[in-house]
C-alpha positions as CSV (number, residue, x, y, z in Angstrom):
1,M,9.8,30.5,110.1
2,S,10.2,27.7,108.1
3,C,7.3,25.0,107.5
4,N,9.4,22.8,106.5
5,V,10.2,19.6,108.1
6,M,13.6,18.3,109.2
7,A,15.4,15.2,110.0
8,C,16.0,14.7,113.5
9,S,19.7,16.0,113.8
10,G,21.4,12.7,114.9
11,T,20.6,9.7,116.4
12,E,21.8,10.3,119.6
13,A,20.1,13.2,120.1
14,C,16.9,11.4,119.4
15,A,17.4,8.1,121.6
16,S,18.2,11.0,124.6
17,L,14.5,12.3,124.4
18,A,13.1,9.2,123.9
19,D,14.5,8.5,127.0
20,G,13.1,11.3,128.6
21,G,16.7,13.4,128.1
22,S,16.8,17.0,129.3
23,D,17.7,18.3,126.0
24,V,16.3,21.6,125.1
25,L,15.9,21.6,121.7
26,D,16.3,25.0,119.1
27,F,12.4,26.0,118.1
28,E,13.1,24.9,114.2
29,T,14.5,21.3,115.6
30,A,11.4,20.7,117.9
31,R,9.2,21.8,115.6
32,A,10.1,19.6,112.5
33,R,10.6,16.9,115.1
34,L,7.0,16.9,116.1
35,L,5.6,17.3,112.5
36,E,7.8,13.8,111.6
37,Q,5.7,12.0,114.1
38,A,1.7,13.4,112.6
39,R,0.7,10.7,110.7
40,E,-2.7,10.6,108.7
41,T,-4.9,8.8,111.2
42,A,-8.8,10.0,110.3
43,S,-11.1,8.2,108.7
44,I,-13.2,9.2,105.6
45,E,-16.6,10.0,105.5
46,R,-18.6,11.2,102.4
47,V,-20.8,14.1,103.4
48,R,-23.4,16.9,102.0
49,L,-21.5,19.9,100.6
50,Q,-23.4,22.5,103.1
51,D,-21.5,20.1,105.9
52,T,-17.9,20.4,104.5
53,L,-16.3,24.1,105.7
54,G,-13.5,23.7,108.2
55,R,-12.9,20.1,106.7
56,V,-10.3,18.2,104.9
57,L,-11.0,16.7,101.9
58,A,-9.9,13.2,101.7
59,A,-9.6,13.0,97.7
60,P,-9.4,14.9,94.9
61,V,-12.2,16.4,92.8
62,D,-12.3,16.5,89.3
63,A,-14.9,18.5,87.2
64,P,-17.5,15.9,86.2
65,C,-18.9,18.0,83.1
66,D,-17.8,21.5,81.2
67,I,-18.8,24.5,83.0
68,P,-20.6,26.6,81.8
69,P,-22.2,23.4,79.3
70,N,-23.0,25.6,76.3
71,P,-21.8,28.7,74.8
72,S,-23.6,31.2,76.9
73,S,-23.9,35.4,77.0
74,A,-21.3,37.3,79.2
75,L,-24.1,40.3,79.5
76,D,-27.6,41.3,78.4
77,G,-27.6,42.3,75.0
78,Y,-28.4,40.7,71.9
79,A,-27.1,37.7,70.0
80,I,-26.2,38.2,66.8
81,R,-23.9,36.7,63.5
82,T,-20.7,38.5,63.1
83,A,-21.4,37.8,59.7
84,D,-24.3,39.9,59.7
85,L,-22.5,43.1,60.5
86,S,-22.8,46.3,58.0
87,A,-19.8,47.7,56.6
88,G,-20.7,51.3,56.7
89,G,-23.6,52.9,59.0
90,P,-25.7,51.1,61.1
91,T,-26.9,47.3,61.5
92,V,-29.8,47.0,61.8
93,L,-31.5,43.1,62.4
94,R,-35.0,41.6,62.9
95,V,-35.1,40.0,67.0
96,T,-36.8,37.2,66.4
97,Q,-36.3,35.4,69.8
98,R,-35.9,36.3,73.3
99,I,-33.4,33.8,75.4
100,T,-33.0,34.3,79.1
101,A,-30.9,32.0,81.6
102,G,-31.7,28.5,81.8
103,S,-33.8,28.4,78.4
104,R,-32.6,27.4,74.9
105,G,-33.3,29.6,72.1
106,G,-33.6,28.1,68.6
107,G,-31.0,28.7,65.8
108,L,-30.5,32.2,64.8
109,A,-30.7,32.8,60.6
110,R,-29.3,35.1,58.3
111,G,-30.0,39.1,59.2
112,E,-31.9,38.1,62.5
113,A,-30.6,38.7,66.1
114,A,-31.7,37.4,69.5
115,R,-32.4,39.2,72.6
116,I,-30.4,37.5,75.1
117,F,-29.4,37.7,79.2
118,T,-26.5,37.2,81.0
119,G,-26.0,33.4,81.4
120,A,-28.3,32.3,78.7
121,A,-27.3,29.9,76.3
122,M,-26.1,31.3,73.0
123,P,-28.5,30.4,70.0
124,V,-26.6,28.3,67.3
125,G,-25.4,30.5,64.6
126,A,-24.8,33.0,67.0
127,D,-21.0,33.8,67.5
128,A,-21.2,37.4,69.4
129,V,-23.3,39.6,71.5
130,V,-23.9,43.6,71.5
131,P,-24.3,44.9,74.5
132,Q,-27.6,46.6,75.3
133,E,-26.3,49.9,76.1
134,A,-24.7,49.6,72.7
135,A,-28.0,49.1,70.8
136,L,-31.6,50.9,70.3
137,R,-34.6,48.5,69.8
138,K,-37.3,50.0,67.9
139,G,-40.2,47.6,67.5
140,D,-39.4,43.7,66.1
141,F,-35.4,45.5,65.0
142,V,-32.4,46.5,66.7
143,H,-30.1,49.1,65.4
144,F,-26.5,49.4,66.3
145,H,-23.2,51.2,65.4
146,A,-20.9,48.3,67.3
147,H,-19.0,46.0,65.1
148,P,-17.8,43.4,68.0
149,A,-15.4,40.4,67.3
150,P,-16.1,37.0,67.2
151,L,-16.7,35.5,70.1
152,E,-16.9,39.1,72.0
153,D,-18.7,38.8,75.2
154,V,-19.4,34.8,74.7
155,R,-18.2,32.9,77.3
156,Q,-17.5,29.6,75.5
157,K,-18.1,26.1,76.6
158,G,-15.8,25.0,79.2
159,C,-14.1,28.3,79.7
160,D,-14.6,28.2,83.7
161,L,-14.1,24.4,84.4
162,F,-13.7,21.6,81.3
163,A,-14.7,17.9,82.3
164,G,-12.2,15.9,84.2
165,E,-10.0,19.3,85.2
166,R,-9.0,18.8,89.1
167,I,-10.7,21.5,91.0
168,L,-9.7,20.5,94.4
169,H,-6.7,18.7,95.6
170,Q,-6.6,16.0,98.5
171,G,-5.4,17.8,102.0
172,R,-7.3,21.1,100.9
173,L,-8.8,22.7,104.2
174,L,-12.3,23.5,102.5
175,R,-13.0,27.3,102.4
176,P,-16.7,29.1,101.2
177,Q,-14.8,29.5,98.1
178,D,-13.7,25.9,98.0
179,I,-17.4,24.5,98.2
180,A,-18.9,27.5,95.9
181,L,-16.3,26.0,93.2
182,A,-17.6,22.2,94.2
183,A,-21.3,23.6,94.0
184,S,-20.5,25.2,90.6
185,A,-19.4,21.9,89.2
186,G,-22.3,20.4,89.9
187,V,-20.6,18.3,92.6
188,A,-23.2,17.6,95.6
189,T,-21.3,15.6,98.1
190,L,-17.3,15.4,99.4
191,P,-14.7,13.0,100.8
192,V,-13.4,14.4,104.3
193,Y,-11.2,13.1,107.2
194,R,-13.2,12.4,110.3
195,P,-12.5,14.8,112.4
196,L,-9.6,13.9,115.1
197,R,-10.9,13.3,118.9
198,I,-9.0,15.2,121.5
199,A,-9.1,14.3,125.2
200,L,-7.7,17.3,127.3
201,L,-6.3,16.9,130.9
202,C,-5.9,20.1,133.1
203,T,-3.5,19.4,135.8
204,G,-3.7,21.5,138.9
205,N,-5.0,21.5,142.7
206,E,-5.2,25.1,142.8
207,L,-7.4,25.6,139.6
208,R,-11.3,26.6,139.8
209,E,-14.0,27.1,138.1
210,P,-15.2,30.4,137.0
211,G,-18.0,31.7,139.0
212,D,-16.7,29.8,142.3
213,L,-15.6,31.6,145.4
214,L,-12.0,31.3,144.9
215,P,-10.3,30.4,148.4
216,E,-6.7,31.9,148.8
217,G,-4.0,30.5,147.1
218,C,-6.1,29.5,144.0
219,T,-6.8,30.4,140.5
220,Y,-10.0,30.3,138.4
221,D,-8.9,27.9,135.7
222,S,-8.6,29.5,132.0
223,N,-7.1,26.7,130.2
224,R,-10.2,24.5,130.5
225,Y,-11.6,27.2,128.5
226,L,-9.1,28.2,126.2
227,I,-7.6,24.8,124.6
228,P,-11.1,23.8,123.4
229,A,-12.0,27.1,122.0
230,Q,-8.6,26.8,120.4
231,I,-9.2,23.2,119.2
232,K,-13.0,23.8,117.7
233,T,-11.5,26.6,115.5
234,L,-9.7,24.1,113.7
235,G,-13.1,22.0,113.3
236,M,-11.9,19.1,115.7
237,D,-13.7,17.5,118.5
238,V,-13.0,18.0,122.3
239,L,-14.2,14.7,123.4
240,A,-13.1,15.1,127.5
241,V,-12.2,17.9,129.4
242,E,-10.9,16.6,132.7
243,R,-9.6,18.2,135.5
244,V,-6.3,16.1,137.0
245,E,-6.0,15.7,140.5
246,D,-1.9,16.3,141.2
247,T,-0.8,12.9,142.1
248,L,0.9,10.5,139.7
249,E,-1.8,7.8,140.3
250,A,-4.9,10.5,139.0
251,T,-2.4,11.5,136.2
252,M,-1.7,7.9,135.1
253,D,-5.3,6.9,135.5
254,A,-6.6,9.8,133.1
255,M,-3.6,9.0,130.5
256,S,-4.7,5.8,130.2
257,S,-8.4,6.8,130.0
258,A,-7.2,8.6,127.3
259,M,-5.5,6.3,125.1
260,T,-8.8,4.4,125.0
261,M,-10.8,7.2,123.1
262,A,-9.0,9.5,121.8
263,D,-6.5,10.9,118.6
264,V,-4.8,13.2,120.4
265,I,-4.2,13.5,123.9
266,M,-3.5,17.3,125.2
267,T,-2.1,18.3,128.8
268,T,-1.9,21.6,130.7
269,G,0.6,21.6,133.3
270,G,2.3,19.4,135.1
271,V,5.4,19.4,132.7
272,S,7.6,20.7,134.8
273,V,10.6,19.6,137.3
274,G,8.3,20.3,140.5
275,E,7.6,17.8,143.2
276,E,4.0,18.3,142.0
277,D,4.6,17.9,138.5
278,H,3.7,14.2,137.6
279,V,3.1,14.5,134.0
280,R,6.6,13.5,132.7
281,E,6.8,10.7,135.1
282,A,3.3,9.5,134.0
283,I,4.6,9.8,130.1
284,K,7.4,7.9,130.6
285,R,5.9,5.2,132.5
286,L,3.3,5.0,129.5
287,G,5.0,5.8,126.8
288,Q,8.4,7.4,125.4
289,I,9.1,11.3,125.7
290,H,10.4,12.9,122.2
291,I,10.1,16.3,123.1
292,W,11.0,18.2,126.2
293,R,11.5,21.6,126.7
294,V,12.0,24.2,123.7
295,N,14.6,27.0,124.0
296,M,11.8,29.5,123.3
297,K,9.9,32.3,125.6
298,P,7.6,32.0,126.6
299,G,6.5,28.1,126.3
300,K,9.6,26.7,127.1
301,P,8.1,23.9,128.7
302,F,6.3,21.9,125.7
303,T,6.4,18.3,126.0
304,F,5.5,15.7,123.0
305,A,4.7,12.1,123.7
306,M,3.9,8.6,122.3
307,L,1.7,6.8,124.5
308,G,0.8,2.9,125.0
309,E,1.3,0.3,122.1
310,A,-0.9,2.5,119.4
311,R,1.8,4.9,120.0
312,T,-1.5,8.0,120.8
313,P,-0.1,11.0,120.7
314,L,0.0,13.5,123.5
315,I,0.8,17.1,123.7
316,G,2.1,18.8,126.8
317,L,1.4,22.1,127.2
318,P,2.6,25.0,129.9
319,G,0.2,25.8,132.5
320,N,0.7,29.3,132.5
321,P,-2.2,30.3,129.9
322,V,-0.3,32.8,127.4
323,S,2.3,30.1,127.0
324,A,-0.3,27.4,126.5
325,F,-2.0,30.0,123.9
326,L,1.4,30.2,122.0
327,N,2.6,26.4,122.1
328,F,-0.7,25.5,120.9
329,A,-0.3,27.8,118.1
330,L,3.1,27.8,117.1
331,F,2.9,23.3,117.5
332,A,-0.2,22.3,118.5
333,R,-2.1,23.5,115.3
334,P,0.4,22.5,113.1
335,F,0.7,18.8,114.4
336,L,-2.9,18.4,114.6
337,L,-3.8,19.6,111.0
338,R,-1.3,17.6,109.5
339,M,-2.7,14.5,111.5
340,Q,-6.4,15.6,110.0
341,G,-4.7,15.2,106.9
342,M,-4.2,19.0,105.7
343,V,-1.2,19.5,103.2
344,D,0.9,22.6,102.9
345,D,-0.4,24.9,106.7
346,C,2.7,27.2,106.2
347,Q,1.4,30.3,108.3
348,L,1.3,33.4,106.9
349,T,4.5,35.2,108.0
350,L,5.3,39.3,107.8
351,S,8.3,41.6,107.9
352,L,7.2,44.9,108.9
353,P,8.9,47.6,110.7
354,A,9.3,47.7,114.7
355,G,7.4,50.4,116.6
356,F,9.7,49.3,119.5
357,V,13.2,48.9,120.7
358,W,14.6,45.3,121.8
359,P,18.0,46.4,123.5
360,T,19.0,43.8,125.0
361,P,19.6,40.4,123.1
362,S,18.2,37.2,124.5
363,K,19.4,33.3,124.7
364,R,15.9,32.2,123.6
365,R,13.9,32.8,120.8
366,E,11.1,35.5,121.8
367,F,7.4,35.1,120.8
368,L,5.8,38.4,122.1
369,R,2.5,39.7,121.6
370,A,2.0,42.2,119.7
371,R,-0.2,44.4,117.4
372,V,-0.4,46.4,113.8
373,D,-3.1,49.3,114.1
374,P,-4.5,48.9,110.8
375,C,-4.7,52.9,110.3
376,D,-1.1,53.2,110.9
377,P,-0.1,53.9,107.2
378,L,3.4,52.2,108.3
379,R,2.3,49.2,109.6
380,R,4.7,49.4,112.9
381,V,4.7,46.6,115.3
382,S,3.6,47.7,118.6
383,L,4.3,45.3,121.6
384,Y,2.5,44.9,124.8
385,P,3.8,46.6,127.8
386,H,3.6,43.5,130.2
387,Q,4.8,40.1,128.3
388,G,4.4,38.2,131.5
389,S,3.5,34.3,130.4
390,S,0.5,34.5,132.6
391,A,-1.0,37.9,131.5
392,L,-3.7,36.9,129.1
393,K,-5.3,40.0,128.8
394,S,-1.9,40.5,126.3
395,A,-3.0,37.5,124.1
396,S,-6.6,39.3,124.0
397,W,-5.3,42.5,122.9
398,A,-3.0,41.2,120.4
399,N,-3.5,40.8,116.7
400,G,-0.4,39.1,116.1
401,I,3.2,37.7,117.4
402,A,6.3,39.5,117.0
403,V,9.3,37.0,116.4
404,I,12.9,37.9,117.6
405,P,15.3,35.1,117.3
406,E,18.2,34.2,119.6
407,G,20.9,37.1,119.9
408,Q,18.6,39.5,118.2
409,T,18.2,43.3,119.0
410,L,16.1,45.7,117.4
411,S,15.8,49.4,117.0
412,E,12.8,51.2,116.2
413,G,11.9,51.0,112.6
414,D,14.3,47.8,111.9
415,C,12.1,44.9,110.3
416,V,10.7,42.4,112.5
417,E,9.0,39.0,111.6
418,F,4.9,39.4,112.7
419,I,2.3,36.3,112.4
420,P,-0.8,37.7,112.4
421,L,-3.2,35.5,114.8
422,S,-6.1,35.6,111.9
423,S,-3.6,33.1,109.7
424,M,-3.6,30.8,112.8
425,N,-7.6,30.7,113.2
426,L,-7.3,32.6,116.5
427,F,-9.2,35.9,115.8
């Protein structure tokens, strides 16, 4: 699966989609066209280091000083001058000082050693460290047979970071180790992008809240909980979760209101061609459709549009929860992260042996809920037995997605593309 942005394949096709045409795009073209529209919109704020986890860095960070700032000991032992080493027999040196981490000793004269601890600054004149386990302390003297080379077990000034070195690049999604790296360089605050604000509009008169009585013909609303949770795994803000009545007027009113407060609007359901599916018509009246339907299963009725003079992005997800789950992972997530300022969001893709057969080629690209048992030494990919687009149990069971391209068949043991859900922040 490519993460490269591709050019729109022909102005005629682009014009057709902008007018709300019925073109069904292949997966790569749809994803590339979507990412072309992702523009960095979030403002920048400087926050404390401890509050930057999961945020996107808005400017590069350089080390302000050398780390370590002075030569220091790499272990507990004795700092010595290698010029004092005995050519034959043990070396015996007088221990004249004790240097702990955070303190600084005096100069080391000829015939002297310093008791030193890990991370402590080397005394002037010392150029090597003898490990404590290789030495024998007798009163004020230390005896050892070791013959360290100059700079052995010494961390040189700037060996971890040198002043002016680029340590973090703009567009990086900050992880615990990145925050620790900034802290090790003495950086207390970082410039990060403000989290995107996303409004979610859920359509469907048949939807009911969990805990309510369920009338005949109705269903509990899982998307109202699924999509905000997926958004929050990206460190973004969900401004509103609104259930929209299945009328054109209500749909247009909800979209118009969302445009005034959100960076991105997301919808679930209402993007098909039924008489009660009003999202597409509302979009056409308020803006332009750029993507409508992708040649994939599940998740074909994926929609992307721009609304109003401000060209507010709208991502339309299918109403079936598994389709919405996968469309978010494969389309919405990379789009939102690019808008957030993140660079190079290429999800991890593995090639693993299939633990199943796929005898009949499909005309659509299939994204199957799959699982790799970590105890299986062959790392074979298994499929959930029921791949229906409303079977949320399959998404809960899975730890990845198996991808089968159009027209492909598989025998057991053939290599299949596997995307771990953990690489898409989906646990």
